[in-house]
Phi, psi and omega in degrees: 000130177283140177280121174269164184279086185299318183295314181294319179301316181297318180291324178299318180298317179296319182294315180295325179294333182282344182274127177293148184297330184256023182290134180289141179216127179283165178299320180294322179296318179297315178300319179297318178296320181296316179297319179297318180298321179297318180295315181296321180295319178296319179294321179295318179296320179295316180297319179298319180292324177295315180296320180293329181279347184291139175284335181289153173283131178229123177233141175246124179249154171278183185290350177261003178087014177273145183282124176262316182211151170224158177264177185298326180300322178294315180301313183293323183284323186265339183085358177267143172281159178299320180299325180289334183269330185300132178089350182272153177291125184302312185298325184272000185250309187255308184290152173291157185300328180296341183265353185301316184302311182294318181290320177298322177295322177298316178294321178299320179296324177295322180294333183262013171122345180293154180263317183224143176225122181276157178205161169213121184205163175275137172248154180254127178282170182297334179270006178092348177289159180250150170225145180268125187241134177235135181184207183216154172254126182240134182274135168246126187243155176276186184295340178265009177071017174277144179297124181250317179215157172241127177255123177259123175239123187207174177213158179278117181247017183304306184294322180298316180293324178296316179295317179299319178297319178295321179293319178297317180296319181295326183284345182250357185239151177274128184297319186289315188257341185079357177282170171298146172271186184300318181298313179297321181296314182298316181299312184285322182293320179295324176295319180295322178296321177298317178296322180297321180294327179284320186273333183081005181287143179293143181223136181245144169246118181255130177250133182221145168216162182279128179296132173055046180296322180296319179295324178296314179298318181294320185278324189238358178095157183290334176298315177295323178297320178296321177297318178299319178298316180296321179293319178298318179298317179296317180297318179295317181297320181288323187283329179269169180285158182299327182281349180285153182261111183247129185218151167260114188260001176151138177054236178256024183258137180233152176224143182224131169258123186220152173274089186231139166273159184301327182285351179283336188297320181296317178297317182295321180298318179294316180298319181294318179298317179294321181293320177297315179300320180294315181294320178298318181297316184281341182277341182080016176299149182265016178217154173277161185213145177216160179245138171264138185238145169224148184219146172221161187236147173236133179217129177300149011270007181286130179266117180239128179288149182300316181298325178292319177297318178299317180297316181297314181296320179297315179299316180296321180298315181290329174296320178297321179297315184292332179287334185290134178273353183284136176274107186274075172261145176299131183252140176267116180299152178299144180297144181288000000 
């Protein structure tokens, strides 16, 4: 559907209605009007062709929010014909109901004097699918500055937002284990610490690494070591609560921010040890594996920096390792 000049047509109708049927008009006046009409018609046709060629979505609404015209981009993206959309209430036709409030507020702002109002919302296509649309509402006013029309100019940003989300996820996650990486851990852990200072709830930072990882890589290869890292990550994820922040912060080192009381650590250590043993057994690895743990606590009103908590937990973990009399060499289970 070609976009016609809805605004100009509306004004022409108003102007013609104001002229009395019997008003005198000279030949020169008629010729002048005819020439003016030709110029205006040419400009309208040019504007209509520009709008039809535009990739952006363009909709023209009246002052009550009813759709007067849409361009071809809107038709192709939504699956609705222009004829099917004309005369319908914009809010009740295209945006999802959750977006009505924000868009209605944008139109209200235009009525009270604003010139442009930005928005981003989901629209529903004729087949029920959704697309994410970002754009602006622009006011067109009459000579008395009253809102006469609203022009919506927008574009489909669905794919762009999906790609941005994937990039954000990739930048915060470790490829091998799927856990948060150091960057993701720092961002989320610092936020959790801020919440902890306000609420006063106890918060634990657990530091973990795989015992004798270098020996495992040397004896069984880095491929086996990578499997061991993935299994350790899985065991940590299963053993901690879903709301806890579990991350691989480098090499064979893991860090966890958890809502733990001190007496929870012993129970968690036993659960983690059993889960690692189970995963090693079902994976067919040719070596046993264990994790060394260190933990430190933060509790409001004391302000403790994240890096300081990591240092304390790391120190405690290595102290625990040195106290152990067990020689942590990778062991080959007896053949079945």
